[in-house]
N, C-alpha and C positions, 0 to 999 in steps of 0.2 A: 429764709430759703431761697436758691437762685432759680430768678425765673428765666424759664425755656423758650421762651416766645421771642419774636423778633419783634416786638412792639415798637422797641426805642430804637431810635436812628442816631448815626454817629454826632459825637456832640460840634463836628463842624463837617460839612461838605467833603464826603470822600467818592471814591468811587466804590463800585460793590461790585464783584465779582459771581453772581449765580451760577452755581452749579460748577465750580471750578472743580477742576483734579489738579489733586497735586502734584501730577505731571508739569502743568504749569510752571510752576517753581522749584523742582526738585534739580537740584545739581546733578549732572551726569556722574559724577565719581561718587553718589549718594548710593545710586542704583546699581550701577557695576559691583560698589563694596557688599553690598547686602547679596548681590547674586553669587561674590564670591565667602560671603560668611555660608551661606544655606548649601554651600556644595562642600564646605568645612565636614571631613570626616567628625561624626559622631555629633554633629551640632541638632541634628533633628529628633534624634533620639533624647539628647538633654533637653530639647525644647520643648518637647511633647512631655518629656516626667514633670517638668518643673512646672507647663502651664496649670499642672491639676495641684502642684504641691505647694504653690507659693502661697503664703498667707495673704492675699490680698483683703478680706474682711480686716484682718490682723491691721495692715498698714491702715485702711479708711478709720478702722476706730480710733486708731493710734492720733492719727490729724485733728479729727475727730474732737477727740477729747484732752488735744494737749497743743494744740492751735487756736490762730482764727478765722472762719471758717468767712469768706467773702463774701456779702448778700445785700441788698437793701438797706439794713440795718448797720452794717458795718463793713468799713472801708469801703465805702460806697463809689466813691472816684474809682475804685480798682474794679468794682462790678461791674460800671457805666462804661470801664475802658475793656472788660472782659466781653461784654455784651456786644459792644460796636464790632468787636474784632470777629464775634462769631457770627454776626450781622455781615459785614464786608465779604469773608469770608467762606459764607453761605454755611457754614455747620451748621446743623440741625439742631443738636441738643448741645445745650454751653454747659461744660462740665464743670463739675466744684473745684473751688478756687480756695486755698486755703494760704493766710499769712503765718510763718514760722520766725520765731524768734534767735534770730542768729546774726552776729554782726559780722558774717563773710557773705559778701553781694551773691546772692545765685540764686537760680530757679530752675525747676524741671516740672517735667510730665512726664506720670508712671502712669500704672496699671494695665491690668489683664483685659481684665471685661467693659471696664470704661476707662478712660484719663481720667486724673486727677492733675490738677496743675498746683503746685507750690513757690512761692515767693519768699525770700526770707528779708526779714527788715531790715539788714544790712543795705539788699539792695532797692527795696521803697525809699528808704532815706537816702540815698545815693541818687536816685536818678529823676531830672524832671519828669514833668507830665507827658511830653511830647517823646521826651527817650522812653520813657515806661510803657508807653504804648507800645512802643515797637517791640519790647521785649515780650509783650504780653501778645502780641500776634506771632512771634517768636513762637511761643507756647502753642497757640492756639494751630501753627504751622505742623506741630509735631503731633497734634492730636489727629489731625487732618489727614497727615502721613502715616499714621498707624506706628509710628517711633516707640509710645510708650510700652508695645508690650516689648519690643527687646532692649529698652532703656531699665525695664525693671528686671530682665534677667541680669544685664550686666551688674547694678548694684549687689541683688545678689549672690551670683557669682564671683564677684572682686571680695567680696567679706568673706564667702564661703573657701576663697583661696587663701587669707589668710588664717584661716582656723585649720586647715591642713596643710601649712606648711612647712611643719615636723615631721608630714611623715612621708617616707622616701619615696620619691615620684608620684606622691600622692596630688604635687601639685602641680605637676606636667601638663595633664590632659586638660585640667580646667584653665590653668592660662595661657593655652593654645587658643582656647575659646575666648577665653578674655582678651586676647590680644586682637583677634578678628573682630570679633565688637568692639572694641575702641576704636580701629582703624574704621571701622562703617559709621559709631559714633560719629567719629571727626567729620565725615564728610555731611553726615546729616544735621549735622551745625551748620553747613555752609545752606543748606537747604531751607533751612528755619529761618536763617537770617534773611534769605531772599522773601519768605510768608513774613519776617517783621516788617519789610519795607514797602512790601504791598498793604498793608494794614494801615501802618503811620503814613504812609506816603509822605514821607519828611525823609530825604537823605541825610540830611545836615543832623537831624538828632538821632538816627541810626548811628551816625559817625561819632556823634557825641557821644551817646551811650558807651559805646565800645571804649572809649579814649577812657572816658570815666574809670571803667574798670580796671584799663591798663593804669592809670596814674593817679585816682581818688577826685575827689572835687574840687578840684581845683583846674577852673578850663579859663580862668585869667593866667593863666602860666603854661597852657597845653594850644597848640596850633594844629587843625584839621590837615592841612596839607604837610606839615613838619611830622606830622604821624604817621602819614600815609607814605611820606619820603623812607622813614623806619622799617616798610615794609620791603620796599624795594632793595636798601642797603643790605636788608636780611637775606633778600632770594639770592643776589648776585654777588655777595661779600663773601670773600676766601677762596681759597683752590678745593680740593676733593678731602683734603681730610676734614674741614669743616662743614660738607656736602654729608658727609658719614655722620658727624657731631650734631648735626641738626636732625637727622632722622633717629636717631640714639635717642635727643632729647624727647622729642616728641610722643616716641612709642609709648613711654608710660602716663601719658593724658590722653584725658577723654574728650577734649576740646582741642582744635588748632589755635595757634597762638593768636594774639589777638590783633594785631598789625597786621597779616594775614588773612583775617576774615575781614578786615575793612578794606582792604584792600582788592579782595574777590567780591564783595559787596559793590563798590565804586563802580567795579569795572563791569557787574551783570550789568547795573543801573543806567547805564551807557550805552548798551546793547538794545538791538532793532526787537529784540524778543522781548525785553521788557517793555519796549513802547507800544507794542503790539497788544499786552496784556491789558496794558493801562486805556488803550483803544478799543477793547471791549473782545477781541480777536485771541482766547486762547482755548485749550483742550478739556473738556466736560466729563464730567463726572458718569455720567452715561456710557461715553463712548470707551471706557476703560477697558469694559469685558472684550473688545475688539482690538485693543492695542498687541502690535507685535512684538513679542519678545526679541525678534530676530534685528527690528529697527531699533529697540533700546540696547543692542547689544553693539550694533553698527553706532550709535550716538556717542556712546562711551566710549568705544574705541576711537572716535574720529575726536572728541577731548582731550583724549590722553596723548594722540595723536601731535594735537594742536600744541597740548602743555609741554611736551618735550621740545617740539619746533621754536616753540616761543619763551622758553625760561630763560633766565639769565645763572641760573643754578650751574655752578661748574661740572655737577655730575650729569644733569640733564644733557647738559651740552656734549659733553663726552656717548651720554644715549645717541642723541642727535647726530655725531657725527659718525658712531660705528654703524648705525643703522643706514648711514647716507654713504656708507661704505669709504667714508675718509681712509687715506691712506698714513703711515705713520704712527700706529695707533701705540706701540712702545713707547716712542719720543711723548707722543700726549698725555700718556698714564704716568711717567716717571717724571715728566714738567709739572702736570697738573699736581699729584702728591705730595713732591717738594717745594711747589711754589717758584718754581723756577721762571722766568722769562725770557724771550728768546730761544736761540737756539743751542746746539749744545756744542762745544768747542775739542768733544771729543769724537771719535770712532763709532760705527755702526751706523744702524739705521736711524738711529736720531740726528746724526751729522748733518741730515738735512734740516734742521731746526723743528724745534717743539713749538707747540702751540702759545703763545704768553698766555701768563695766569692773570686770573683777575684780582683786582684789590684788596689786600687779607684786612675786610672790616670785621667785626661781630656785629650780629644784631639781638635782638630780643623781643619779647613780646607778652602776653597775657591772657586768658582767660575771662569766661563769662565773670568765673569766681576765681580769686585769691588763687596760685597752686598750693597744693600742700606739701610738704616735703616726703610723702608716704602717700603719692598717690591713690592705693588702694583704699585706703581709710575714707576719701572723700564721702561725704553725705549725698551727693548729685551732683547733677550737671543741669544745665539748661535747656 
């Protein structure tokens, strides 16, 4: 049985964050996407209905009967990591953790009343101790942020959407909520990645873990800097057509692409915000009730404005141009969609010269788990 006390301390000296609020590591896009989700028409009704109908007890019995529960007697190294993570993030109750036989590298935190953490054998066998510590911290971050409830509903609705797909219009309303849930969950993964870094306190281990998910257990064939360069190439590559394809590619997924996650985490680890947390200056849970919703909105808006301003993606650059009142919009649209470089040799507004296009280079990425041909049939996410 899992010990809920904090008698044990981390296996190596790490900073602890007593009373830390999830606001300390939550990505601004995570909070804003959750606000947008809650405003979605019909979501409150579905949420309240499913909160009482989902067979959570059945889910717990399923893992208890058909997986291995982590404890002092089973998977003791994972049990130590779990208790370490809860100790560092000051999570009062250590959630039950199970190892499930599945060759796909995967992990998830689900549950309505109390969170459950599940990791697959594929993930346990793929990662070394420090990499796995970051993943366990990632899942504990989900638990501290209260993400488990929404993730459980996403899993249920994804399965339901497949079952009612044959009913005319029966799938439309469900898929609208599933799409909004996926958009939020992709953003919540960025928050949980930050929590994993706070727990592991080893940036290279976090990078290696994401890189292994993308390319397997072949570290001698991979390079972190080159892997991060892929994220940069993915973001700035191509023209507007590629920007649209990127959006279409990510919509059915529950996770952001792995290279993008690695780049986002590295960027955050180099900020003053991260350093202040490590120095012991961070929001406390006791202050959560006094948090201004307006300030959260303002922070999210500021984040998106910065994203548009600094993004190398052609579509984001165009949005920035529009917001900045850039002239010759017709020429810019034509040149970016056609991939033309330089100005037009024809007449009309574009005669002044359109914006040069970016290099046409494709990019790719992965997730904590391998992508499925049918995303809706996935068992879970990290």
